[in-house]
C-alpha positions in Angstrom: -35.0 24.8 24.2 -38.0 24.0 22.0 -40.8 26.6 21.9 -43.6 24.1 22.5 -47.2 25.4 23.2 -49.7 22.9 24.7 -53.0 23.9 23.0 -56.5 22.6 23.4 -59.9 22.7 21.6 -63.4 21.5 22.4 -66.0 19.9 20.2 -69.2 19.8 22.1 -72.8 18.6 21.9 -75.6 21.1 22.6 -77.0 20.8 26.1 -80.3 22.6 25.6 -79.6 25.9 27.4 -76.8 28.5 27.6 -76.0 28.1 31.3 -75.3 24.4 31.1 -73.4 24.8 27.8 -71.1 27.5 29.3 -70.6 25.4 32.5 -69.7 22.4 30.4 -67.0 24.4 28.5 -65.7 25.7 31.8 -65.2 22.1 33.0 -63.4 21.2 29.7 -61.2 24.3 30.2 -60.3 23.3 33.7 -59.4 19.8 32.6 -57.3 21.2 29.7 -55.4 23.4 32.2 -54.9 20.4 34.5 -53.3 18.7 31.5 -51.0 21.7 31.1 -52.7 23.5 28.2 -51.9 27.2 27.8 -54.6 28.1 25.2 -58.0 26.7 24.4 -60.7 27.5 21.7 -64.4 26.6 21.5 -66.7 26.0 18.5 -68.7 28.5 16.5 -71.4 30.3 18.7 -70.3 27.9 21.4 -72.9 29.0 24.1 -75.9 28.5 21.9 -77.3 25.9 19.4 -76.5 26.4 15.7 -79.8 28.4 15.3 -78.9 29.3 11.7 -80.5 26.1 10.4 -83.7 28.2 10.5 -84.7 31.9 10.0 -86.7 32.9 13.0 -86.5 36.2 14.9 -86.7 34.4 18.3 -83.0 33.4 17.8 -81.8 37.0 18.2 -82.1 36.3 21.9 -78.8 34.4 21.8 -76.9 37.7 21.0 -74.9 39.6 23.6 -72.4 42.4 23.6 -68.6 41.8 23.3 -66.7 42.2 25.5 -69.3 43.4 28.1 -71.8 40.6 27.8 -72.2 37.9 30.4 -70.4 35.1 28.5 -67.2 37.0 27.7 -67.1 38.4 31.3 -67.4 34.8 32.6 -64.7 33.6 30.2 -62.4 36.4 31.4 -62.8 35.0 34.9 -62.1 31.5 33.7 -58.9 32.7 31.9 -57.7 34.3 35.1 -58.5 31.1 37.1 -56.8 28.7 34.6 -54.0 30.8 33.3 -55.0 30.0 29.7 -55.6 32.1 26.6 -59.3 31.5 25.5 -60.9 31.9 22.1 -64.6 32.6 22.7 -67.0 32.5 19.7 -70.4 34.1 20.3 -73.3 35.8 18.6 -72.5 39.5 19.1 -74.9 42.5 19.2 -73.1 45.8 18.8 -76.2 48.0 18.8 -79.8 47.6 17.6 -79.8 46.0 14.2 -76.0 45.3 14.2 -75.2 41.6 14.7 -72.0 39.7 14.0 -70.6 36.2 14.2 -67.7 37.0 16.5 -64.9 35.5 18.5 -63.4 37.3 21.5 -59.7 36.5 22.4 -58.9 36.7 26.1 -55.3 36.5 27.4 -54.1 34.2 30.1 -54.5 37.0 32.8 -58.1 37.6 31.9 -57.5 40.7 29.8 -59.7 41.2 26.8 -57.4 41.5 23.7 -60.0 42.1 21.0 -62.3 40.3 18.6 -62.6 38.9 15.1 -65.9 39.2 13.2 -66.6 36.6 10.5 -66.2 38.1 7.0 -67.9 35.6 4.7 -71.5 34.9 5.6 -73.3 31.9 3.9 -77.0 31.9 2.9 -77.8 28.3 1.8 -80.1 25.6 3.1 -79.2 24.8 6.7 -76.9 27.8 7.0 -79.1 30.8 6.8 -76.5 33.2 8.3 -77.3 36.3 6.4 -80.6 36.4 8.2 -78.7 37.1 11.4 -75.2 38.4 10.8 -73.6 41.4 9.1 -70.2 40.7 7.4 -67.2 41.3 9.6 -65.7 44.8 9.5 -62.6 44.5 11.8 -60.1 43.2 9.3 -57.8 40.3 10.1 -56.4 40.9 13.6 -53.7 38.8 15.1 -53.4 39.0 18.9 -50.3 39.0 21.0 -51.1 36.5 23.7 -49.2 34.8 26.5 -48.5 31.8 24.1 -47.7 33.7 20.9 -49.5 35.4 18.0 -53.0 34.0 17.6 -55.6 34.7 14.8 -59.2 33.5 14.2 -61.1 32.6 11.0 -64.7 31.4 11.5 -66.3 28.4 9.7 -67.4 29.5 6.1 -64.4 31.8 6.1 -62.1 28.8 5.6 -63.2 28.4 2.0 -61.6 31.8 1.1 -57.8 31.7 0.9 -57.4 35.5 1.1 -58.1 35.7 4.8 -55.8 32.8 5.7 -53.0 34.7 3.8 -53.7 38.0 5.5 -53.5 36.4 8.9 -50.2 35.0 8.0 -49.0 38.3 6.7 -50.1 39.8 10.0 -47.8 37.4 11.9 -50.1 34.6 13.0 -48.4 31.5 14.5 -51.7 29.7 15.3 -55.1 30.3 13.8 -58.3 28.9 15.4 -61.1 28.1 13.0 -64.3 27.5 15.0 -67.0 25.9 12.9 -70.4 24.3 12.6 -70.4 22.1 9.5 -72.6 19.3 8.3 -71.6 15.7 7.5 -73.2 15.6 4.0 -72.0 19.0 2.9 -68.3 19.3 3.6 -66.7 16.3 5.3 -64.4 15.8 2.3 -63.3 19.4 2.4 -62.8 19.4 6.2 -59.6 17.4 6.0 -58.4 19.2 2.9 -58.8 22.9 3.3 -57.3 23.6 6.7 -54.2 21.5 6.1 -53.8 23.3 2.8 -54.1 26.7 4.5 -51.6 25.7 7.1 -49.1 24.7 4.4 -49.7 27.7 2.2 -49.3 30.1 5.1 -46.8 28.2 7.2 -48.5 28.3 10.6 -50.6 26.0 12.9 -54.4 25.7 12.5 -56.9 24.5 15.1 -60.0 23.2 13.2 -63.0 22.9 15.5 -66.4 21.5 14.5 -69.6 20.9 16.5 -70.8 17.4 17.0 -74.2 15.8 16.9 -77.7 16.9 15.8 -79.7 19.8 17.4 -83.4 20.6 17.6 -83.5 23.4 14.9 -82.7 21.3 11.8 -81.3 18.2 10.2 -77.6 19.1 10.1 -75.4 16.3 11.4 -72.3 18.0 12.8 -69.5 15.5 12.5 -66.8 16.7 14.9 -63.4 15.4 13.7 -61.7 18.4 15.1 -57.9 18.6 14.9 -54.7 20.5 15.0 -52.5 20.7 11.9 -48.9 21.9 11.6 -47.2 24.1 9.0 -46.3 21.1 6.9 -50.0 20.1 6.7 -49.6 17.1 9.0 -52.1 16.3 11.7 -50.7 16.8 15.3 -52.0 13.5 16.8 -55.3 12.0 15.8 -58.5 13.9 14.9 -61.3 13.8 17.4 -64.3 11.6 17.2 -66.9 12.1 14.4 -69.8 11.4 16.8 -68.8 12.2 20.4 -67.9 15.3 22.4 -64.2 15.6 23.0 -61.5 17.7 24.5 -58.3 17.6 22.3 -55.0 18.6 23.8 -51.8 18.7 21.7 -48.2 20.0 21.9 -47.4 22.5 19.1 -43.7 23.1 18.4 -43.7 26.8 17.3 -40.1 26.5 16.2 -41.4 24.5 13.3 -42.9 27.6 11.8 -39.5 29.3 11.2 -38.0 26.1 10.0 -40.7 25.6 7.4 -40.6 29.2 6.3 -36.8 29.0 5.8 -37.1 25.7 3.9 -40.1 26.5 1.7 -39.7 30.3 1.5 -43.3 30.9 0.4 -43.4 34.4 1.9 -40.1 35.3 0.2 -41.4 34.3 -3.2 -44.8 36.1 -3.1 -45.6 38.5 -5.9 -48.0 41.1 -4.5 -47.0 43.4 -7.4 -48.7 40.9 -9.8 -51.9 40.3 -7.8 -54.0 43.4 -8.6 -56.6 41.3 -10.4 -57.4 39.3 -7.3 -59.2 42.4 -5.8 -60.9 43.5 -9.0 -64.7 43.1 -8.6 
């Protein structure tokens, strides 16, 4: 019997406030569950606007603790209700002065499995993230969930192959990449990098982008979210480049082992020869 996981992702427009944004994602999650999905992931800092288009202290108000903040608690209730694994990207405050771009991973029974903190923090026009976030310090966790082994890599991280590889070495079968990326900056790379990472590391990737324009800047988030398999092939069509959308796809996890036997990239790695990669 094939090991097929029905997976979902949401690309969403900003509603104007956290309460309605979270409620909208709850509705999408319930619809995904109705369609048989067993895991769902949301976009980067999903319960807020992409405030990093500006550098203003007022935007620290979006931060909350993980896992004890209101959004993650609410998502734990949602996971219990729907029976789905949920990947929940939020702005995390650990303690005064310690802020991270984080994704919590919640199992299908509502249990909190842990979190990933974004490692690579950009500081360029429209993406002033160093103003808000410290670099991640929790490594490259892969979570044993009800659907399999799931990892997370957040937005700008995707430009760095080392983390993709570490997630693969840690046993990931599916990696969610919640993002907020602008049409004029990276649309060419969007359809290139995640499929390449899926091929190089022989797992599934869920690439999620925000969609639309928001009040804090000129970034035009272009959606086009998708799932890609270990051969680098899109699983179904990508989502719209202009509209909110729930994407639900069937992922055949048996393909992971088949590809790893055929291409044998992990067998032929040469970590003994890679010392220079970590030399400053």
